[in-house]
N, C-alpha and C positions, 0 to 999 in steps of 0.2 A: 714586113717586107723590107723596109729600109734597114732595119737592124740586121737582117740576114745578109743584105748586100754589104753593109759595113764589115760584118764578120768575114765574109768571103774575101773582100779586098784587103783586109788586114792580114789574113792568113797568107794570101798571095804575096803581099809585100814582104812579110817576114821570111817566107820560103825563098823568094828571089834574093833578098838581101843576104840570107845565110849562105848563098853560093859564094859571095865574096869572102865570108868567114871560112868556108871550106878551102878555098885556094890559098888563103893566108895561113891556114893551119899546116899546109904542106911545106911551108918555109921552115918549120921547126920551132917557131915562136910559140911559147906557151899561151900567150894571150891572142893568138892568131884568129880564133873564132870571133872574138869581140872586135878586134881592129878591122878585119875584113868586112864584117857585117855592118859596122857603123859607117865605114867609107862608102860602101855600095848603097846603103840606105840614104845617106846624104846626097850622093850623086843622083839617085833616082828622084829624090824630092826636088833637086834643082832642075832636072830635065823634065819632070812632071809628065811622064807618059800617061796617056789617057786610059790605058787598060788597067792601070793600078788604082787610079781614082782615089788617092788618099789625101790629096791636097785640099779637099773641101773643109777640113778641120785645121785651123791654125796651130793646134796643139799636137798635130801628128797622130800617131796611133792612139786608140782609146787607152786610158790609163790602166785598164785591167791587165794589159799585156806586161807593162812595167811592173805592176804589183805582183804578177805571177812569177816574173823573173826574180824579184826581190824575195818572194816567199820561198822559192827553192834555195836561194842563196842563204836565207836565214837558217834553214835547216842544216845546210852544210857548215855554216859558221858555228851554230849552236852545238853541233857535235864535237867541235874542236876546242871549245872553251875550257881553260884550265886556270890554275892559280898563278901562272907565270905573269899574266897581265897585272894583277894586283901587286905582285912582288916588284915588278919593274916600276910601277907607279910609286909605290911606297919608298923605293930606293932612290928614285930620280925625279920626284915630282916637281922639284924646284926648277930644274933644267927644262923639263917638258913644258911646264907652265910658262916660263919665260919665252920659249920658242913659239908657243901657241899665240901669246900676246904679240910677238914680233910678226908672226904670219898675218895676224889681223891688222897690225899696223901697216905692213906693206900693202895690204889690200886697200886700206884707207888712202894711202899715198897714191895708189893706182886710180882710185876714184877722184882724188883731187886733181890729178893730171887730166882725167877725162873731162872734168868740169871746166878746167881752165882752157883746154885746147880744143874743145868741141862746143857745139851749140846746146849740149844737154844741160838741163838745170842741175843744181847742186844735189838735191835729195835723190833724184834719179841716178846720178852718177855714182853716189855712194852705195845705193842699193844694188846697182848693176855690178859693182866690183866686190861687194862683200862676199866672203866665202861661206855662203849658206846653201847654195845649190838651186837648181832650176825648179825643183818641186816645192821649195819652201819660200823663197824670197819674193817672187812675183806677187803672190797673194797678200803678203804683208805690205809690199810696196803699194799695191792698189788701195789699201786702207788709209794710207797717209798722203795720197794724191800724186804719187810718182808715176812716171810713164812706164806702165807694165810691159809694153812692147819692147822698149829699149832694154829694160831689165832682163826680159826673157832672152833677147838676142845676145846680149853680152854674156849672161850666165851660161847659155847653151854653147856659145862659141868657146868660152873658157873650158867647160867640161870636155867639149869635143877636142880642143887642142891639147888638153892635158892627157886625155885618154890616148891620143894618137902619138904623143911624144914620149911621155914617161915610161909606159910599158916597153916601148921599143928600146929605149936607152937602157933600162934595167935588164931586159932580156938579152940584149946584144953584148953589153959590156960588164954587167955586174953579176949575172948569174953564173956561178962556177959549176963544175961537174958535181961538186958536193951538194950545191943547192938543188940541182936537178934531181938528185936522188931523194932529197927531202921532199920535193914536189911529188915524186912518184909514190912515196910512202904516205903522204898526207891525203892524196886523192883516193878515197875509199872506194874500192870495187870489190865485188864478190864473185867468186868462181862458181858458186852454186846458188840455188834459189829454193826457198821453202815458204810455206804459208805463214810460218811464224815470223820470218824476216819481213814479209810483206805487211803483216800486222804491225810490226814495229815501225815500219815506214809510215803507215797510216796514222799511228799514234803520234809520232813526231810532227807529221803534217798538221794534225788537229791542234797540237800544242802551239805550233807557229801561227796557225789561224786564230786561236784564242789570244795569243800575244798581240796580234794586230789590234783587236778590239780594245784590249786594255791599254795598249800604247796610244791608240787614237783618243781614248777617253782621257788619258793623262797628258795628251798633247805632246807626246814624244816625237822628235824629228824622225822622219822616215819610219812610221810605225810598222809597216809590213816587214821591213828589214830588222830594225832594232828591237821592236817588241817581240817579233817572232823569234829572233835569236835568243833573247833573254829567257823566254818561256821554254824553248827547246833545251837550252843549257840547264835550266832549273830542273826540268823533268828528268834529263839524263843524270844529273847529280843525285837527285832523290832516288831514282831507280837503282843506280849503282850502289848507293849507300845501303839500301834495303836488301838488295839481292846479292851484292858482293861482286857483280860483273856488269859490263856495259850491255845496253839493249842491242840485240842483233837486228840489223835492218838490211833491206835490199836497196842498195844505192849505187847503181852502175854509173860509169863515167859519163855517159851520154846526158845525164841529168844536168851536170854542170855545164856541158856544152849548150844545152837548151837554155839554161839560165843566162849564159853569155849572149846568146843570139837574141833573146827577148829584150834584155836590157839595152843591148847595142842598137837593135832596130828601133826601139822606142826613142832613144836619144837622137839617133840619126834622122828619124822622121820629123823632128821638130825644125829641121833646117828647110825653110821655105824661101824661094827666091823673092817673094814679095816682102819678106822681112827686111831686106837690105835696100829697098827703094828709098832714096832720099836720106839715107843715114850713112853714106860712104865715109865721111870724115869721122863720125862717131865710131864706126867699125874699125877704121885704121888705127885711131888712137887707142881704142880698147884692145886691139890686137897687139900693139906694141907694149901696152901696159901688162897684158897677160903674159907675154914672153918674159918681160922683166920680172914679173911675179914668180914665174916658174923657176927662173934662175936664182932668185932670192931664196925660194923654198929649198932648192938644192943645197945652197950654202947652209941654211938652218939645219937641214937634215944631216949634213956632213958633220956639223958641230955636235949635234945631239948624239950621233953615232960614236964620235971620238970620246965624248965626255962620259957617256953612260954605258958604252959597250953594246948597245943595241945594234943589230945588223944594219948595214947601210941601206939595204933593200927595204927592210921594214920601216926604217926611219923616213926614207923618201916617200913611200906610199902613204905613210901616216900624215905627213905634213903637206902633201901635194894638194894644190887648190882644185881638186876634182870633187866628184860626188862620192857619197858613202858607198853606194852600191858598186860604182865603177872601180874605185880603188880597192875595196875589199875583195871584189872578184879577181882583180889582178893579183892581190896578195895570196889568195887561195891557190891560184894556178901556178904562181912562181915559188911557192913554198915559203913565203914570208909569214910572220906572225900576224895572221889575219885578224885575230881578236884584238890585238893591240892597235892595229890600223883602224878598225871600227871604233874602238874606244876613243882614240885621239880625234878622229874625224867628227864623231858625234859630240864630243866635248866642245869642240870648236863651234859646231852648229848651235848647240845650246847657248853658248856664250853670245854668239852673234844674234840669236833670236831674242834673248833676254835683255841684252845691254845696248846693242847698236840702234834698233829702231827708236827708242826714246832719245838717244844722242842725236840721231839724224833729224828728228823732229825739232829738237832744241836748236841745232845749227841752222835748219831751214827757217825757223821762226826769226832768228837773229838776222839772217840774210835778208828776209823780207822786210824787217824793220829798218835795216840799213838802206835798202833800196827806196823805201817809202820816205825816209828822211832826206835822201839825196834828191828825190823828186820835189819835195816841199821846198828845199833850199834853192833849187833852180827856179 
C-alpha cells in the first residue's frame, strides 16, 4: 500500500514538474524541458504542498526514476558513438589532461575556501566541492566520516546552478543556425513504424540494461548511463560490421523529452527546505565558490577549444562542473559531441574517485594531528 502511494505521488510530482518544462520549451531553448522541469521541481520542494507528499524522503524521488532517465539517455548516446572521440583524444590528450587536472585543482581551491570561511570541517569541504556528482561522492564521504548532508547540499546546489546557467548561455549566445541544424539531424525520429523497428529498440534497451549490471559489477561511475552507453555502442558496432548497415529502431523525439523530465525532476526533488537550516554561511560560501568554479571552467573550455579545434559548445559542456547525465543530455539536445562530453566527464569522475578520497584522508589525518599537537602544547 505504501509503495503504491509513493509511486502515485512520484508520478504526480513528475507530471506537475514537467509543466514547467513544457512552458520553457515554448521559448525555443533546446534544453527547455530540462530547465523548466528542474526549476518547478525545486520550487515545489521548497513550498512543500501537502498534495504532492514527496518531502518524506530527504533524497527526493526514488532513484529508479533517475535511473530510467539515464537508461533512455544511454541508448541515445550509444547510438551516436563513433571514432571521432578516440581521434580527438589521441590528437589532443595532453591539452585535455592538463585542463582536467586544472578543473580538479579549481574544485580543490573552492573546497579550501569553503573550509576557511565557513564552519565546515576540512574533509567535508573538499568532498562537497569535488567534481564527482551527487550520486557518487556522498556515499564515499560517509565512509570517511564527512558530513554527508553538507556534501549532498553543496553537490546538489552546484549541479542545479550549472544546469540552470550553462545551457542558457550556450543556447542563447553560442548556438548558431548551423548548430541548430546539426541538432535536428542528430535527434533521431522516424516517420514510420514497424515491428522490426520496435524489436530493434527492445534489443538496444536490453543491451543498455545489461550494461548497467556489468558497469555496477566493475564499479563504473553512473553505471546506468556509462555502462548502458558502452553496451549499446558495442552492440551497434558489431551489428553494423556483420550486416553492413545500422540497426533500424523506433526512436521518437518524445523519448528524449521524457529522459530530460525524469532526470530534471529527480535532481530538483533533492532540494528540501530543511537542508538549508543552520547552514546559511556554508551555502553562501559554497555558492560563491561554485560561481567562481563555473567561470574558471569557461576559461579552461575556451583555451581547449582554441588549442584543439574542438567546438566551444562541446568543450564547455565537457568541462562544466555538472553531472554526467545533465551535461550529456544538454549536449545531445544542442547538437554538441555528446560522446566526447560523456568521455571527459566520466574520466574526471574516475580520477576523482580513485585519487581524491585517499588524498582527503591524508590531509584530514594531518589536520587532526596538528590540532592534537596544538591542544597538547596549550
